[in-house]
C-alpha positions, 0 to 999 in steps of 0.5 A: 500500500505504501509503495502504491502511494509513493508511485501515485505521488511521483506520477502526480509530481511529473504531471504537475511538472509537465503542466507547469512547463507547458503553461510557462511556454504558453505564457512566454512572449518574445520581447522582440522579433524572433529569428527565422531560419533564413536570418543570420544563416550561412546559406541565405534564403536560397530555395535549395539551401538547407534550413539554418539551425536555430539556436538559443540560450537559456539562463537560470535566474537566482545566483546565475544572473542575479545574486541571491534569491529573486523572491526575497528581493521581491518580498522586500519591495512588497513589504515596503508597500505593505503587501507583507507583514513583519512575520512574512518578511522575517520568513523570507529573510530566513529563506534567503539565509538558507539559500545563501548558506546551502543552495537550493533544496526541494524543501526550500522550494516548497516554502517559496511556492507557499510564499508566492501564493500568499503574496499574489492572492487577491491582487490583479495581474497588472498590479503585480506587473507594475509593482514588479517593474518598480521593485526591479529598479529598486532592489534587483538591478544592482544584483545582476552578475556582469559576467553572466550578463556578458554571456547573454549579450554574446548570444544576442549579438550572435543573433540567437534567442536568449530566454530567462528560465526561473521559478519566479512569477512570470510577471516578474520574470518578464520584467527582468528579461525586458530590463536586460534586453533578453528575448523573453522569459519562462516563469511560474504561472499562477492561476487567475480569474478575471485578471485576479490571482486565485492563490493557486499555481498552474501545475507547480513552481517552475523548478527542476524537471518543470524547467526542462519541460518548459524548455522542451515546449518552447523549443517545439513552438519556436523550432529550436534545435536543442543540440545547438542551444546553450543553458546556464545555471548554478544549481544541481536542481537544473541538471534536467534543463542543462542536459537537454542542450548541446552546450551546458554551462555551470555558472557560480555552481553549487558543489554538486553541480560542480562535480557533475559538470567536471565529470561530464566535461561541461564548461564552468564559469565562476564570477564570485570574487575571492578565494575558494574558502571565502566563497563559503564564508561570504555567502553565509555572512550575506545570508545571515545579514539578510535575515538580521536586516529583515528582523531589524526592519520588522522590529523597527516598524512593529510600532507602526502596526503594519497591515496587509494591503 
């Protein structure tokens, strides 16, 4: 009986990943003109020439393109706008500390999923989109890794599509992709009714296998040749996405991804500063600092009796 339950849970999880990936691809809208086989190809538009392969690059967001967890930066911005309570921001601070100390884990992802549902429920899509633009400029713009942004620009200059692939809400992911001049974004899709969030996700958070499903679905829609594509991530949780493409690259990798990348001959790029030992100490201090800052902020405003919008 226990075995049957475990199988059912796995099947449901896989179904949720497929649904999440399909929803992310359906919601993905390019920010600019999409390259066609005749553009940038060596053979031009000759009728008898073989079609040029269309490639793209896929970038994870948290700690790959942006330092830290985007959901925490979003939470900080929402807190200042009274969308979140003191308890909410303290929880986000703790999640950020765990992320910086130990990397992504499925238990942390579940917490993030619950948090994502909490802040969006009852608000309109347009409201979150506008606020997301403001929060990017206030809290996220200076967190972008210059080295990773340079990689994205290299692909764009070569005429290739560049997509952000993230567990962040699609509205926020779209904003970040637009601000960085990328082709578009694949992000977590939340259920809406009449333009208002219901507090439920379509499938699950876009994470792990769900990211791979989203990339597969987008590639089918855009006619992308995945063997001619690149993918970049810092987390071993993104190995399903990285193994889909012909050119996987570990960026600022966690220990497990670094080992996997070395074993499989993948490229590795690290834009973090300092010696290897410092790479362990600094993220820990930064994470604990984020938590302490959140708690201090909560204490300072408790006298004002914060409330939810």
